[in-house]
C-alpha positions as CSV (number, residue, x, y, z in Angstrom):
1,M,13.5,25.1,-7.2
2,A,10.6,23.1,-5.6
3,L,10.7,22.7,-1.8
4,P,10.9,19.0,-0.8
5,W,8.6,18.7,2.2
6,K,4.9,18.2,1.3
7,V,1.9,17.5,3.6
8,Y,-1.2,15.5,2.5
9,T,-4.5,14.9,4.2
10,P,-5.8,11.3,4.8
11,K,-8.0,11.6,1.6
12,P,-5.1,12.2,0.0
13,R,-5.2,15.8,-0.9
14,L,-2.2,18.1,-0.9
15,L,-2.4,20.6,2.0
16,A,0.7,22.7,1.5
17,A,2.3,23.0,-1.9
18,S,5.6,22.6,-0.2
19,C,7.5,23.5,2.9
20,R,11.1,24.5,3.3
21,F,11.6,22.9,6.7
22,P,10.3,19.6,8.2
23,E,9.2,21.6,11.3
24,D,6.7,23.5,9.2
25,A,5.3,20.3,7.7
26,A,5.1,18.7,11.2
27,A,3.2,21.7,12.5
28,L,0.6,21.2,9.7
29,V,0.3,17.6,10.6
30,G,-0.4,18.6,14.2
31,L,-3.3,20.7,13.0
32,Y,-4.9,18.1,10.8
33,G,-4.3,15.0,12.9
34,E,-4.5,11.3,12.3
35,G,-3.8,10.1,8.8
36,T,-2.0,13.2,7.7
37,T,1.2,12.4,5.8
38,I,4.6,14.1,5.3
39,K,6.4,13.3,2.1
40,Y,10.0,14.2,1.2
41,N,10.7,14.1,-2.5
42,E,7.6,12.0,-3.1
43,R,8.5,9.4,-0.4
44,V,6.4,9.0,2.7
45,V,8.6,9.9,5.7
46,Y,5.9,10.3,8.4
47,R,2.2,9.4,8.9
48,E,0.4,10.7,12.0
49,T,-1.3,8.0,14.1
50,S,-4.1,8.1,16.7
51,L,-1.4,9.1,19.2
52,N,-1.3,12.6,17.7
53,I,2.4,13.1,18.4
54,A,2.7,16.1,16.1
55,A,0.0,18.0,18.1
56,N,2.1,17.6,21.3
57,N,5.7,17.8,19.9
58,H,6.1,18.9,16.3
59,R,9.9,19.0,16.7
60,Q,10.0,15.3,17.5
61,V,8.0,14.6,14.3
62,A,10.3,16.8,12.3
63,E,13.3,14.7,13.6
64,I,11.5,11.5,12.7
65,A,10.8,12.8,9.2
66,R,14.3,14.1,8.7
67,G,15.8,10.8,9.8
68,A,13.6,8.9,7.4
69,A,14.4,11.3,4.6
70,R,18.2,10.7,5.2
71,Q,17.7,7.0,5.2
72,H,15.8,7.1,1.9
73,S,18.5,9.4,0.4
74,A,21.2,7.0,1.5
75,E,19.4,4.0,0.1
76,A,18.9,5.8,-3.3
77,Y,22.6,6.8,-3.4
78,G,23.5,3.1,-2.7
79,R,21.3,1.9,-5.5
80,V,22.8,4.3,-8.0
81,H,26.5,4.2,-6.9
82,G,26.7,0.8,-5.3
83,N,27.1,0.1,-1.6
84,S,30.7,0.5,-0.5
């Protein structure tokens, strides 16, 4: 089973084949800085800005990414099963 969290450099080049947890992906973003992207199941859930939030608080970035992933999943479920 492929792990869903992936980290890309600004170029875009895959940094980590995959991560099990968004905190791990956020820590990598903190190392590489501005323009680094986290994708969850091929959907962008976080892109680091010039504020370098991940370098200071990778847990906050992980929560942002996790929330965006939940929203994407809910939207996909709604498209397939109808919004009820």
